C-alpha positions as CSV (number, residue, x, y, z in Angstrom):
1,M,14.2,-20.3,-13.9
2,N,11.3,-21.5,-16.2
3,R,8.0,-21.4,-14.3
4,H,4.3,-21.9,-15.1
5,R,2.8,-18.5,-16.0
6,S,-0.4,-19.4,-17.8
7,R,-3.4,-17.3,-16.7
8,T,-6.0,-19.2,-18.7
9,L,-7.7,-22.6,-18.8
10,G,-8.2,-23.1,-22.5
11,D,-9.9,-19.9,-23.5
12,R,-11.1,-19.1,-20.0
13,P,-9.2,-16.4,-18.1
14,L,-8.5,-17.6,-14.5
15,S,-9.3,-15.4,-11.5
16,P,-6.6,-14.2,-9.1
17,E,-8.0,-16.4,-6.3
18,T,-7.3,-19.4,-8.5
19,L,-3.9,-18.3,-9.7
20,M,-2.6,-17.8,-6.1
21,M,-2.5,-21.6,-5.7
22,G,0.2,-22.3,-8.3
23,Y,0.9,-19.4,-10.6
24,G,4.6,-18.9,-11.3
25,Y,5.7,-22.2,-9.8
26,D,6.5,-25.6,-11.3
27,P,6.6,-28.5,-8.8
28,A,8.8,-30.5,-11.1
29,L,11.6,-28.0,-10.4
30,S,11.5,-28.7,-6.7
31,E,11.2,-32.5,-6.3
32,G,7.4,-32.4,-6.8
33,S,6.7,-30.3,-3.7
34,I,3.2,-29.0,-4.0
35,K,4.3,-25.8,-2.3
36,A,7.4,-23.8,-3.2
37,P,10.2,-24.6,-0.8
38,I,12.1,-21.9,1.0
39,F,15.2,-21.1,-1.0
40,Q,17.2,-20.1,2.1
41,T,20.4,-19.3,0.2
42,S,22.5,-16.2,-0.4
43,T,24.1,-17.1,-3.7
44,F,23.4,-19.3,-6.7
45,V,25.7,-21.6,-8.8
46,F,26.2,-20.7,-12.5
47,K,26.3,-23.6,-15.0
48,S,29.1,-21.8,-16.8
49,A,31.2,-18.6,-16.7
50,E,29.3,-17.5,-19.8
51,D,26.0,-17.8,-17.9
52,G,27.4,-15.7,-15.1
53,K,28.4,-13.0,-17.6
54,R,25.0,-13.0,-19.3
55,F,23.1,-12.9,-15.9
56,F,25.1,-9.8,-14.7
57,E,24.7,-8.0,-18.1
58,V,21.0,-8.1,-17.6
59,A,20.9,-7.5,-13.9
60,Y,23.1,-4.4,-14.1
61,G,21.5,-3.0,-17.2
62,L,24.5,-3.5,-19.5
63,R,22.3,-4.9,-22.2
64,E,18.5,-5.4,-22.8
65,R,17.1,-8.8,-22.0
66,D,16.1,-10.9,-24.9
67,P,12.3,-11.4,-25.2
68,D,12.3,-15.0,-24.0
69,E,15.3,-14.6,-21.7
70,A,14.7,-15.2,-18.0
71,L,16.6,-13.2,-15.4
72,G,19.2,-15.7,-14.2
73,L,19.6,-16.4,-10.5
74,I,22.6,-14.6,-9.0
75,Y,22.4,-13.5,-5.4
76,S,19.4,-13.1,-3.1
77,R,19.8,-9.3,-2.8
78,I,19.0,-9.2,-6.5
79,N,16.6,-12.1,-7.0
80,N,15.5,-15.4,-5.4
81,P,12.9,-18.0,-6.5
82,N,10.6,-17.2,-3.6
83,L,10.7,-13.5,-4.4
84,E,10.1,-14.1,-8.1
85,I,7.1,-16.4,-7.5
86,L,5.7,-13.9,-5.0
87,E,6.2,-11.0,-7.3
88,D,4.5,-12.7,-10.2
89,R,1.5,-13.5,-8.0
90,L,1.3,-9.9,-6.6
91,A,1.3,-8.4,-10.1
92,V,-1.7,-10.6,-11.0
93,W,-4.1,-8.8,-8.5
94,D,-3.5,-5.3,-9.9
95,G,-2.7,-6.1,-13.5
96,A,0.7,-4.7,-13.2
97,D,3.6,-5.2,-15.6
98,K,6.0,-6.0,-12.8
99,A,6.0,-6.2,-9.0
100,L,8.9,-5.9,-6.5
101,V,8.9,-6.8,-2.8
102,F,10.8,-5.0,-0.1
103,S,11.8,-5.5,3.6
104,S,9.0,-3.2,4.7
105,G,6.3,-0.9,3.5
106,M,8.5,2.1,4.2
107,A,11.4,0.5,2.4
108,A,9.1,0.2,-0.7
109,I,8.0,3.9,-0.4
110,S,11.5,5.2,0.3
111,T,13.2,3.2,-2.4
112,T,10.6,4.2,-5.0
113,I,10.8,7.9,-4.2
114,L,14.6,7.8,-4.3
115,A,14.5,6.1,-7.6
116,L,12.2,8.8,-9.0
117,S,13.7,12.0,-7.6
118,R,16.9,14.0,-7.6
119,P,18.0,17.4,-6.2
120,N,15.9,20.4,-7.2
121,D,12.9,18.2,-7.8
122,I,9.5,18.5,-6.1
123,V,7.2,15.8,-4.9
124,V,3.5,16.7,-4.4
125,Y,1.7,14.4,-1.9
126,T,-1.7,14.3,-0.3
127,A,-2.4,14.5,3.4
128,P,-3.1,13.0,5.8
129,A,-0.8,10.1,5.1
130,Y,0.9,7.4,7.1
131,G,3.2,8.9,9.7
132,G,6.3,7.3,8.3
133,T,5.5,8.6,4.9
134,E,5.0,12.2,6.2
135,Y,8.3,11.9,8.0
136,L,10.1,10.9,4.9
137,F,8.6,13.7,2.8
138,D,8.8,16.5,5.4
139,R,12.1,15.7,7.1
140,I,14.3,13.4,5.0
141,L,13.8,14.4,1.4
142,P,14.4,18.1,2.0
143,R,17.9,17.2,3.3
144,M,18.6,15.7,-0.1
145,G,17.5,18.8,-2.0
146,V,14.0,17.5,-2.9
147,E,11.1,19.9,-2.0
148,T,7.8,18.4,-0.9
149,V,4.4,19.9,-1.1
150,S,1.6,18.6,1.1
151,V,-2.0,19.0,-0.1
152,A,-5.1,18.3,2.0
153,D,-7.3,17.9,-1.0
154,A,-11.0,18.4,-1.2
155,D,-13.6,16.3,-3.0
156,G,-13.3,17.9,-6.4
157,G,-9.5,17.6,-6.8
158,E,-9.0,21.3,-7.5
159,G,-6.5,21.7,-4.7
160,L,-4.3,18.9,-5.9
161,A,-4.5,20.0,-9.6
162,R,-3.5,23.5,-8.6
163,A,-0.6,22.2,-6.5
164,V,0.6,20.0,-9.4
165,G,0.6,22.9,-11.8
166,E,2.4,25.3,-9.5
167,A,5.0,22.7,-8.4
168,A,5.8,21.7,-12.0
169,A,6.4,25.4,-12.9
170,R,8.5,26.2,-9.9
171,A,10.7,23.1,-10.4
172,A,11.2,23.8,-14.0
173,A,12.3,27.4,-13.2
174,R,15.2,26.1,-11.1
175,G,16.2,23.3,-13.4
176,G,14.3,20.5,-11.6
177,R,11.2,18.5,-12.3
178,L,8.0,17.5,-10.6
179,A,9.3,14.1,-9.8
180,A,6.1,12.4,-8.7
181,V,2.5,12.9,-7.4
182,Y,2.0,10.7,-4.4
183,V,-1.5,9.8,-3.2
184,E,-2.6,7.8,-0.2
185,T,-6.2,6.8,-0.6
186,P,-8.1,6.1,1.6
187,A,-6.0,8.3,3.8
188,N,-4.8,7.1,7.2
189,P,-6.6,7.5,9.6
190,T,-9.5,9.5,8.3
191,N,-10.5,7.4,5.3
192,Q,-10.6,10.5,3.0
193,L,-10.6,9.4,-0.6
194,I,-8.6,11.1,-3.4
195,D,-10.0,11.1,-7.0
196,L,-7.3,9.2,-8.9
197,A,-8.7,10.0,-12.3
198,A,-8.7,13.7,-11.4
199,A,-5.1,13.4,-10.2
200,A,-4.1,11.6,-13.5
201,A,-5.8,14.3,-15.5
202,A,-4.0,17.1,-13.6
203,I,-0.7,15.4,-14.5
204,K,-1.7,15.0,-18.2
205,A,-2.7,18.7,-18.3
206,L,0.9,19.6,-17.8
207,G,1.6,18.6,-21.3
208,Q,5.0,17.2,-20.6
209,A,6.7,14.7,-22.9
210,E,7.7,12.7,-19.8
211,P,5.1,13.5,-17.2
212,P,5.7,12.7,-13.5
213,P,4.3,9.3,-12.4
214,L,1.2,9.1,-10.2
215,V,2.2,6.9,-7.3
216,V,-0.6,5.5,-5.1
217,D,-0.4,3.9,-1.6
218,N,-3.1,1.2,-2.0
219,T,-2.6,-0.5,1.4
220,F,-6.1,0.3,2.9
221,L,-8.2,-1.2,0.1
222,G,-5.9,-3.2,-2.1
223,P,-5.7,-5.4,-3.9
224,L,-9.4,-6.4,-3.7
225,W,-11.4,-3.2,-3.3
226,Q,-9.4,-0.6,-5.3
227,K,-7.4,-0.9,-8.6
228,P,-5.4,2.3,-9.0
229,L,-3.8,1.3,-12.4
230,Q,-7.3,1.3,-13.9
231,H,-7.8,4.9,-12.8
232,G,-4.6,6.4,-14.2
233,A,-1.9,5.4,-11.6
234,D,1.5,4.4,-12.8
235,L,2.9,2.8,-9.6
236,I,1.2,1.2,-6.6
237,L,2.7,0.8,-3.2
238,Y,1.8,-1.6,-0.4
239,S,2.6,-2.3,3.1
240,L,2.4,-6.1,2.7
241,T,2.5,-6.3,6.5
242,K,-1.2,-5.4,6.5
243,Y,-3.9,-7.2,4.6
244,V,-1.6,-9.2,2.2
245,G,0.4,-10.7,5.0
246,G,-2.7,-10.6,7.1
247,H,-1.5,-12.5,10.2
248,S,0.6,-9.9,12.1
249,D,3.7,-12.1,11.8
250,L,5.8,-10.4,9.2
251,I,7.1,-7.0,7.8
252,A,7.2,-6.4,4.1
253,G,6.3,-4.0,1.3
254,A,5.8,-3.9,-2.4
255,C,5.9,-1.6,-5.5
256,M,4.3,-2.5,-8.8
257,G,3.2,-1.0,-12.0
258,R,4.6,0.2,-15.4
259,A,7.6,-1.7,-16.7
260,D,9.9,1.3,-17.5
261,L,9.4,2.8,-14.0
262,M,9.8,-0.5,-12.3
263,G,13.2,-0.9,-13.9
264,R,14.3,2.3,-12.1
265,V,12.9,1.0,-8.8
266,A,14.5,-2.4,-9.3
267,E,17.9,-0.7,-9.8
268,M,17.6,1.3,-6.6
269,R,16.4,-1.8,-4.6
270,T,19.4,-3.8,-5.8
271,I,21.9,-1.1,-4.8
272,C,20.2,-0.1,-1.5
273,G,19.6,-3.8,-0.5
274,A,16.0,-3.2,0.5
275,V,14.8,-6.6,-0.6
276,T,12.8,-8.9,1.6
277,D,14.1,-12.3,2.7
278,P,13.1,-15.7,1.3
279,H,11.2,-16.9,4.4
280,T,9.1,-13.7,4.5
281,A,8.4,-14.2,0.8
282,W,7.3,-17.7,1.5
283,L,5.0,-16.6,4.3
284,L,3.4,-14.0,1.9
285,M,2.8,-16.7,-0.7
286,R,1.0,-18.7,2.0
287,S,-1.1,-15.6,2.9
288,L,-2.0,-14.8,-0.7
289,E,-3.9,-18.1,-0.9
290,T,-6.5,-16.9,1.6
291,L,-6.3,-13.1,0.9
292,H,-9.8,-12.8,-0.6
293,I,-11.5,-14.9,2.1
294,R,-9.9,-12.9,4.9
295,M,-10.6,-9.5,3.3
296,E,-14.2,-10.4,2.5
297,R,-14.9,-11.6,6.1
298,S,-13.2,-8.6,7.8
299,Q,-15.0,-6.2,5.5
300,A,-18.4,-7.8,6.2
301,N,-17.7,-7.5,9.9
302,A,-16.6,-3.8,9.6
303,V,-19.7,-2.9,7.5
304,E,-22.0,-4.4,10.1
305,L,-20.1,-2.7,13.0
306,V,-20.4,0.7,11.2
307,R,-24.1,0.1,10.7
308,R,-24.6,-0.5,14.4
309,L,-22.3,2.2,15.7
310,R,-23.6,5.0,13.4
311,G,-25.7,7.4,15.6
312,H,-24.4,6.0,18.9
313,A,-24.9,8.4,21.8
314,R,-21.2,8.5,22.6
315,I,-19.9,8.8,19.0
316,E,-19.7,12.1,17.1
317,A,-18.9,10.6,13.7
318,V,-18.0,7.3,12.0
319,L,-15.3,7.7,9.3
320,D,-15.6,4.9,6.8
321,A,-14.6,5.2,3.1
322,G,-17.4,6.7,1.1
323,G,-19.8,6.1,4.0
324,A,-23.2,7.7,4.8
325,E,-21.5,10.5,6.8
326,S,-19.2,11.4,4.0
327,S,-19.7,14.4,1.7
328,P,-21.5,13.9,-1.6
329,G,-18.1,14.4,-3.3
330,Q,-16.5,11.6,-1.3
331,R,-19.4,9.2,-2.0
332,A,-19.1,10.0,-5.7
333,I,-15.4,9.2,-5.7
334,F,-16.1,5.9,-3.8
335,A,-18.8,4.9,-6.4
336,R,-16.4,5.5,-9.3
337,Q,-13.2,4.1,-7.8
338,C,-13.9,1.5,-5.1
339,S,-15.7,-1.8,-5.0
340,G,-15.8,-1.9,-1.1
341,P,-15.0,0.2,2.0
342,G,-12.5,-2.3,3.5
343,S,-12.3,-3.0,7.2
344,T,-10.5,-0.1,8.7
345,F,-12.5,2.8,9.9
346,S,-12.3,5.5,12.6
347,L,-14.6,6.9,15.3
348,R,-14.7,10.5,16.5
349,L,-15.8,10.2,20.1
350,K,-17.7,12.9,22.0
351,G,-15.0,14.2,24.2
352,G,-11.2,14.3,23.9
353,E,-8.1,12.3,24.7
354,A,-9.3,11.3,28.2
355,E,-12.5,9.8,26.8
356,A,-10.7,8.1,24.0
357,F,-8.2,6.5,26.4
358,R,-11.0,5.3,28.7
359,M,-12.7,3.6,25.8
360,L,-9.4,2.1,24.5
361,N,-8.3,0.9,27.9
362,A,-11.7,-0.9,28.4
363,L,-11.5,-3.0,25.3
364,R,-11.0,-6.7,25.8
365,L,-11.3,-8.3,22.4
366,F,-9.9,-5.5,20.3
367,K,-6.1,-5.4,21.0
368,L,-4.6,-2.0,21.7
369,A,-1.9,-1.9,19.0
370,V,-0.9,-0.1,15.8
371,S,-0.9,-1.7,12.4
372,L,-4.0,-3.1,10.7
373,G,-5.2,-5.7,8.3
374,G,-4.6,-8.8,10.5
375,T,-6.9,-11.6,11.4
376,E,-7.4,-10.0,14.8
377,S,-9.2,-6.7,15.5
378,L,-7.0,-3.8,16.6
379,A,-7.7,-0.3,18.0
380,S,-5.3,2.6,18.2
381,H,-5.2,6.4,19.0
382,P,-3.5,8.0,16.0
383,S,-2.9,11.4,17.5
384,S,-0.7,10.0,20.3
385,T,0.9,7.2,18.3
386,T,1.3,6.8,14.5
387,H,0.6,10.6,13.9
388,S,2.2,11.9,17.0
389,D,4.9,13.8,15.1
390,Y,2.2,16.0,13.3
391,S,2.1,19.5,14.5
392,P,-1.1,20.7,16.2
393,E,-1.8,22.7,13.1
394,A,-1.3,19.7,10.8
395,K,-3.5,17.5,13.0
396,A,-6.3,20.1,12.8
397,R,-5.9,20.6,9.1
398,C,-6.1,16.8,8.5
399,G,-8.9,16.1,11.0
400,I,-6.8,14.0,13.4
401,G,-8.2,15.0,16.7
402,D,-7.5,13.7,20.2
403,N,-11.0,12.1,20.1
404,L,-10.2,10.0,17.1
405,V,-9.9,6.2,17.5
406,R,-9.0,3.9,14.6
407,L,-10.3,0.4,14.4
408,S,-9.0,-2.4,12.2
409,V,-11.6,-5.1,12.1
410,G,-10.6,-8.8,12.0
411,I,-12.4,-12.0,11.3
412,E,-13.8,-12.7,14.8
413,H,-17.6,-13.1,15.3
414,V,-19.2,-9.7,14.7
415,D,-21.6,-9.9,17.6
416,D,-18.6,-10.4,20.0
417,L,-16.8,-7.5,18.5
418,Y,-19.8,-5.2,18.9
419,A,-20.4,-6.3,22.5
420,D,-16.8,-5.3,23.2
421,L,-17.2,-1.9,21.6
422,E,-20.5,-1.3,23.4
423,Q,-19.0,-2.1,26.9
424,A,-16.0,0.0,26.2
425,L,-18.0,3.0,24.9
426,A,-20.1,2.8,28.1
427,R,-17.0,3.6,30.1
428,I,-16.7,7.0,28.5
429,G,-19.4,8.3,30.9
């Protein structure tokens, strides 16, 4: 399918915000429709038997695609015009060679890790992480013969570097590999930052001809406020459900990055059938057109709320990415790696679960729900919900106490949101 992929106006490079309005789509191919239609179909008609043969040769890796050869449309488990346009636009934001979309964020994470690992391998990952990610690493991968090593890294990156070196040596001794180094930054729900350049340097220090990829979950700050590929990452993962979707009305995920690695992920996605559907892809294209506006507004609201809440009599600490209460090391990482703190932050209340529940139950504008990154503001209690499967020891190690409340700030009027938090905090007693 020949589509418009110019990223310039004459000699002027166009910004992602501009490219979201038409990049990868030619209205002439769809009866002049200004927006791409929904291609709600399972299969596509070949012009000839020879075309069908050529398309499958490329899709199944039987031969290399010619430089100017487009991937022919075959079947919506493999490709679909809505998916292809969406993937082209997603890749623009992070400067990736290729992007792939999935039926959920966990589908993206699981498929990617399965594509990279095999029995006797080791995956090193940073903690805390999203609860589903931890479950995959701690409970599912070991059943498949893949060892996982969790690292609660400090500001300097020494803990992660040490774990990377030890894991690579241990894997090699038993005929395996260090399959990947997986980083979630900022971490959910503490907003702890991981130094991506330091992680990339630790991998490079292994001196391997084919080093393990650095895989980064960029959901909290991407794609506006953090660009992992610029700091040494090889692959980026997203829950598109969050900021990219942005309206709490869809489930989807994405993986993007280096072309050779993306080929392995694409193969696994095709065979596992973890692709998203055309209608969800269409909704995500809709959302990409306003992504920067929504993320800018919600971040501005969050920054103002953090300013007003810091030092509140009923709050022990405000956990925002690289914020004033962070360590000097965290602030240094933020300055090097991030262009904004995003709009999800956590509060450590004075008290425990009882006080947190009183505060949460008193909220009226903030909705009591998991997830984040939507237009509406949400509040949750990670210890009893998204991270409830953590052991008490893991919660303590990762700083996820019963007094922790996570807030995802939306685009409502900031004064109304602060009034809601004020009246709810007053109920703590």
